[in-house]
N, C-alpha and C positions, 0 to 999 in steps of 0.2 A: 504494500500500500504506500502510495506516495505521501510526502510530507503534507502536501496541500489536502489530500483526502483525509489524512489523519486529523488535521486541525478543523476541517469541515465537520467531521463526525463529532469532535470535541465541542465545537460551537453549537451544534444541534442538540446534543445531549445536555450541555450546560444550560442552554436556553430553556429546555424542557424543565430542568430542575428549578431554575429561577422562576419560571411561570408557575410552577407548582407551589413555590413559596410565596407567590404574589397574588394569584387569582383568588384564593380563599378570602383575602381581605376585601377584594372587590365584591365578592358574593355577599360578604357580611354586611356591606353598606346597603345592599338591596333587601336582605332578608330580615333585618331588624323589625320587630313587631311595630304596628302602628302606634304612634305616640312616643316611641323611644328612638334613639339613634345609636348606631354602633359606635363604641367609644374609641376604636382605633387599634386595639390590641387583642389578639386571639390567644396569646400565651403569656402568662405572668404579667397581667396588666398593672399590678402594683409597681413593678419596676419600670414598666412602659411609661407611666405618667411621670415618674421621676426623671426619665430621660428628657421628656418634653419640658419639665421644669428647669432642667439645666440648659436646654437649648434656649429657653426664654431669656435666660441671663445673657447669653450671647446676642440674641436678637435685640436686646436693649442696649447693646454696644459695649458691654463689659467683657473682660477676659479672665477675671478672677471669680472663683466659685465661692458662693455663700450658701450654706445649708438652707434650702427653701422650706424645710419642714420643722423649723425651730423658731420660737418667738425671740430668741437671742442667739443669732448664728455666729456672732463674732466677726473678725476681720475676714476679708476675702483671701483665698488661697489659690495656688496654681495647680488645681486638680480638675479632672474631667474635661480636659482640653478638647477632646473630640466632639462631644455633644455641644459644648460651647461654640466650637468652630462651626458646627452645623447650624447653630442659631444665627451666627454671623452670615453664613451662606444664605440662609432663608431671608435675612434682611436685605442682602445685596441683590438677590434675585426677585424680591418682592413677592415671595410665596409664603403660605402659612406653614406652621411648624410641622404638622403631621404629614402632609405630602412630602415635604423635604426629607423628613426622617425615613419614611418608607422608600423613597427613591434612593437614598444613601444605603439603606439596607440591601436593596436588590442589586445595586452596583457593586457593593462589597461582596455579595454572594457570587456574582458573576466572576469577580476577580479571584475569590477563593476557589471556585470550581476549576478555573483555568490553571491556576498555579498548582492545584492538587494534581492535575494531570502531568504537569512538568515534573513534579516531585516523583510521581509513580513511574514516569518515563525513565527517570534516572535511578530508580531503586528496584523496580519489578521487571524481571525478564523471565520468560519470553512474553511476546505480545498478547497471547490469549489470556494469560494470567493478569497482565496489566489491565486489559479491558474489563475483566471481571472485577478486579479491585476498584476500578474507576466507577463502574455501575453501582457497586456497594457504597462508595463514598457519596455518590450523587443522590441515591434514592434509598439506601439501606438503613437498617437499624438492627436491633437485636430481636429477641423473642419475648419482649415484655408484654406483647399482646396476649400471649398464652396465659401469663400470670394474671393479667387484668380480666380476661374473659372467663377463665376457669375458677379463679379464687378471689377475684376482686382486689388483687394486690397491685401496688405500683411497682415499676421497675425503672432503672435509670434512663433507658432509651425513651421513656415517655415524658421526662421532665427535666433532666440535666442537660440543658441545651449545649453547654460548652464541650461536651464529650462527643457530640455527633455533628458532622458537617451540615446535613440538611436541617436538623433541628436548630442549629445556630443561625442558619439563613432565615428560618421561619420566625425566630424569636426576637432578634434585635439587630442593630446596625454595627455594633462594635465587635461582637464575636467573629463574624466572617471576615472583617477587615484585619483583625489580629491574626486570624488563621491564615489569611493570604500572606502576611508578612512572615509568620512562623514557618509555613511550608516553603516559602521562597528561600528563606535562610537555610533550611535543611536541604533544599535542592542544591544550593550553592555548595554546602558542605559535602554532599554526596558526590558531586562531580564538579569541582571548581571551574568557573569560566576561564577561557583563555585571557590572559592579562591579569596579573595579580592585583594591580592597582584598582581596576574596575571592580573585581570581586570583593576586595576589602572595603571599598567605598559602599558598595551595595550592602554588605554585611553590617557595617556600622550604621547605615541608614535604617535597615530593618530592625536592628537592635534599638535604635532611638525611637522608632515608631512603636515597637512593642512596649518599651518603657513608658511611653506616654499613654498608651491605650489600655494595656493589660500587663502591668509589671509582674504579676505573679507567674506569668508564663515563663519568665526567666528562670524560675525554680525548676520547671519542667525541663527547660533547655539544659540547665546545669546537670540535672540527674541523668539525662540522656547522654550528654557529652562525656561525662566522667566515665560512664560504662563503655561507650563506644570507642572513644579515643584510647582508653587504656587497653581495650581489646585489640585495637588496631596496632598499638605499639607492641603488645605481646605477640601478635601474629607476625608482624614484620621482624621483631627481634630474634625470633627463632632462626631467621634466615640471615640476619645481618649483625649478629652480635649485640643486639639490644640498642643499636644506634638508630634513632628516628630518621626516616628518609625525608626528602624535600616535600613529597606529597602530604605526608602526615604533618609536617611543620606548617604547610600552607593552611591546613585545616585548623591547626591550633591557633595560628595568627588570626584567621577569619573569625573563629569563635571568640577570641580575646577582644577583637574589635567590636563584635556585636555586643558583648557585655559592657565594653567601654561606652558604646553609644547609649545603652540603657542606664548606665550608672548614675548620671545626674538626676534622672527622674526617680530612680529607686532611693537614692540618698535623700532627696527632697521629701518624698512620701514618708520615709521613716522619720525624718526630723519633724515634719509638720504634725504627724500623728502623735508626737510626744509633747510638743510645746503649745499646740492650739487646743484650748479647752473643749470647744464643741466638736472638733474633728477627733480629738482623743476619746471623748465619750462615745461618739459614733463608732470609732474603730473598735472599741472594747466590746461592743455588742454585735459587730459585723462577723458573726460566726456562720460559716458555711461548711459544716461537717459532712462527711460522707454518710450515706444511709447504710442500712444493713447490707452485709455482703451479698445476700440473696438477690438484692435489687440489681447489683452489678452483674451477677451471674446470669440473670434473665436479660438484663439490659444489653450485654454483649453476646449472650447466647451461644449459638453454634460457632461463632468466631473464636471462642476461647480454645476448644479442642482442636479446631482446624489450624489456628495460628500456632499452637504447640506442635502439631504435625509438620507444619512448614518450617518452623525453627529447627527441628531435629534433622532436616534433610541436609546432607553435605553440600548440595548445590546452592543452598541458601546461606548457611552460616560459613561457607567457604568463600563467600564474596564480601567485600567491604560494605556494599550497599545492603546486602542481606543482614549483616551484623548491625547496621544502623537501625533497621526495622526492629530487630530483636532487642537491641539496647533500649529503644524507645518504648517498646511494649513492656519489657521488664521494669524499667524505671518508672513508667507511668502507673503500672499496677502497684508497685511498691509505694508510690506517693499517695495512693488513695487513703491510706490509714497511718500516715506519718503524723506525729504529734504537733500539727500546725492548725491554726484556727480556720484555714481556708482549704481544707482537704478536698472538698468537692470541686473547687476551681482547678485543682491539679489533674483532673481527668481530661484536661483540655486536648481535644482532637485525638484522644486515645483510640478512637474507632479506626483512624487511618492506618496505623501500623498493623493493627489486628486484621483489617481488611486485606492489606498487602500480603501479610504472611499466610492468611487463609487461602488466598488465591494461589499463591506459590505452593502451598501444601497440597491443594487439590490437584494442581497441574502435575507436580512431580510424582505424586502417589499414583495418579491415574494415567500418566503418560499421554495426556492430551486425547484427541479423538472424540468419538461419540460419547463415551463414558464421562469425559470431562465436561462436555457441553450439557449433558443431562444433570450432572451434579451441580454445575454452575447455575442452571435454570432453577433447580430445586432450592439452592441456597438463596437466590434472589427472591424466589416466591415466598420463602419463610422469613425474609428480612424486610419486606415491604409493609406487611399489615400494621405494624406499630405506627408507621407514618400515617396510614389511612385512619387509624384510631384517633390519632392526635388531631387530624384535620376534621374528622367527624365530631369530635368532642367540642372543638371551638365553634364550628358552624352551628352545631346543634344547640349550644348554649346561647348563641345569638338569636336563633329562631325562637327559643323559649323565653327570650327576654331576660336572661340571667343578669341580675344587677351588677355583677362584676365585669360584664362585657359590654353593657349598654349604658347610655345616659337615660335616666328616668325623665318623665314629663316635667318640663320647666327648667331642668338643670342647665342645659347649654345656654338658654336665654339668660339665666341668672348669672352664669359665669361671665357672659359678655357684658352684662350690666355692671358687674363688680369691676371688671377691667376698665370700663369707661368712667365709673363714678366714685370708686373708692381710692383714696390716695395710696401711693406706693408704700409698701412696708407695713401698712396697718394690719393688725391681727384680727382674723375672722374665726369665730368659734364655729366648728362644723364637726360632723361625725367623723370617725376615723376614715371611712371610705371617701366621703366628700373632701376631707382634708388632704387625702392623697392626690386628688384631682385638681383642686383649686389653684395651686401654684403653677400648674401646667397651662392654665388659661388666663391667669391674672397675676399681677405683681403684688401679691399680698402674702402674709404669713399666717400660719396656723399653729395651734398648740401641738397637734399630732397629725402625722400624715404618712409615716413610713416606719416599718419595724426596725430598720437600721439607721436611717438618715434623720430620725428624730432622736436627739440625745436623750438618754434615760427614757427610752420609748415606753416601757411598761408603765412607768409612773405617770407619764403624760396621757397615755391611752386611758388609764383608770380615771384620771382627772376629768377628761372629756366626758366619759361615760357618767361619772358622778354629777357633773354639771347639768347634763340633759335629763338625768333622773332626779334632779333636786326637788325635794318635797318639803324642805324646811322653810324658814323665814324668807320672805321675798326680798327684803332689804339686805339681808345677809348674803343672799345669793348674788345680788347686784354688786355688793362690795367685793365679793370673791372674783367676779368677772373683771371689775376695774383693777383689782390688785394684780391680776394676770395680764393686764394691758389689752384686754379684749375691747374692741370698739364696735364690732359688728357681729351679728349672729345669722348664720345660714340655717334655715329650717325647712327641710323637705321630707320626702318619704323616709330616707335613711335616718334622719334625725328623729322623726316621730317614732321609729322603731325603738329608740332608746328611752323615750319618755316625753312627758309634757311638763317641763320644769315650772315651778310656781312663779319664778321671777319673770317668765315670759309675758305674763299679763301686764307687767309694768312698762313694756316696750311698745313703741309705735312702729308699724311697718314702714319701711322706706321704699319697698318695691315688691310686687307680686308677679309670679310667673307660673301659671297652672298650679302645680302642687308645691311650689317653693315660695317662701316668704323671706325677704331680707329685712332684718331689724337693725336699727342703730341704737347704741347705748348713748344716753346723755352724758355729757362731761360731768365727772364727780364734783 
């Protein structure tokens, strides 16, 4: 097959995957029940609104991030540069935040899928195995669908987006962009480009990008490289008296420059998380621990034994590129339960080396031919249903009017009114769910809005719930609101579910929108 034919096939397959990650969102806009509106996110909407809140800070012209879900966020810091940049981009283009965000998500997904093929092209031989691995990367998952349908249990391939390429493309804009940079860096390491200067500049640039977008990925890279480069040195040393050759040293220098590119971001993140009170409190509760081992077993499913079969083949571990896949798989699996507060994040793109090793295992054990094609088709058939289940769950939730996925009657009009009429930085009391959304649509603050990004989140969530359930003295309730700096109250269906506070009768409505009433507190 000619190079042009190869890349034409890659383009068609990648476009199909990108469309699969994008079309459900278009359907959701049409399928929201009458009186509601699709909120814009089909997976993990709580984080989705936080991305829009960060973009809004960029759209307002700033480059420093301030916690949007705190009534006292402290000074601005140089974090979340990518969503803030997308906010600036939205302002420059004159587009609203949500379309800009999803356009960036799909562009990043296309880049990730293209770079994934380059990586597999340099690590997976022969061609049949490579195409199987690529199809798995584009459309595959594990067998979490079996656990979900048979026992009602979750598995990692149904919700841990960073571990799966397609799920990353479906979930947000920064995972696929970071994956493109990470896979591009590994492709360079697997087979360095001609011209050391160009390769090293690319490596440093990709490290810089990873440090800015997903700094924890550098932990994955470190674990991978320690195992792989040590193995390369040992494999070469047996032939040359333990003296590293120039090819190995090129890889070492490239890796070092990648870490050097990421170092400023990583050092700044570590420093600011210690000295900034609000960021420090947020960081302390930002725990993303791995789920039970069974979730990963079903989440990667058939790829685990097949990858082991591939790793044991001399044709695989006898090649430098095969050793790279093995080192990544072993390092990644080991990191899932290391004593770090962000274990789950370290599953980043772990599906990719497992897919490559599985394809190699099938090819070398079955020796190609009809038996390989049948086994490959079976593997793909068992790897796709999890994606179908994810798509069906999101779209089904929208059609049912799931409050987590849609705006309820009057909410979008109320958000627009708040943006136009409430001064910037003023504090609005709203339910936890509404508090999560408000900073994405208006430049206001809330007492609680995110389980991580609201410092001391549990305390503030309880405070919000207590205020809406307030049955005590009316004047005392108003004093409590004034003491917390609350100037406005958002009262819709989500808030009514928490209660009808006694102090509400003392307030006069400032605006009404179907089921939503906006109240203003008088100055104390």
